[in-house]
N, C-alpha and C positions, 0 to 999 in steps of 0.2 A: 504494500499499500504504501509506497513510497507517492503519492501523489498530494495521498498529504501533507508532506512538510514541504513543496512545492516550494511555499512561499514564501521557507526560510534558503532556501537554498540560494545559489551566488547565479549572477548572471549569469545565463551563457552568451546569449550578446544582443542587439541591438535592432528591431528594425521599425519602423517605416509604414501606416499604412494607406492604397495606394489607396478603397473605394471602400465603400459597407452598401454593394450592389449587388447582393445576396440575392440566388432565386429564390428563396424556401427558408431563411428564416429572419428570424429581426434582427440587423447585424448590427447598425441605428444606432440602437441604443448603447448600444454598449464598448465601441469603438465610435472613430475621431479622420478622417477624412486629414489626413495632415501631417497628425501624430506618430509619437515616437514610440516604442510601445519593450518592456523587456522581457527576454523570452529565457523563459525556464528549461522549457524540457526540449524538442522538438526529434519528429517523427519524418517518421519520408512524402509522411498528405497534409501535418500537418504544423503551428504554430503553436504554441501555450503560452501564451502570454498573462497582463499580468493588465483589466483588465481597464474599464470606463470604474468601473465598479470597485478594483484594489479585487481583486477573484483570480483566480488565473480558471483562466477557459482557454478552450482550445478552439482557437477558428483554422478553416483554407486558406493555404502559400500563400494563395491568389490575391487573397488578400491587405501580404502585403511585397514594402521591399526591401533586399536591404539594402540598410548601410555602409 
């Protein structure tokens, strides 16, 4: 259950949100276009970032651009 300690772990890298145009989910409620987010973990398809609500959440990589 490593995901329970992601808020306490070091930041892997930072990414910038490039859009919030989600087909299925309400991403605009937790991400802001142009804002930089701390990545706590990543998989092949997702970044797990600290969102606008202060929680670690998983989002598709296509919402972000690496710095």
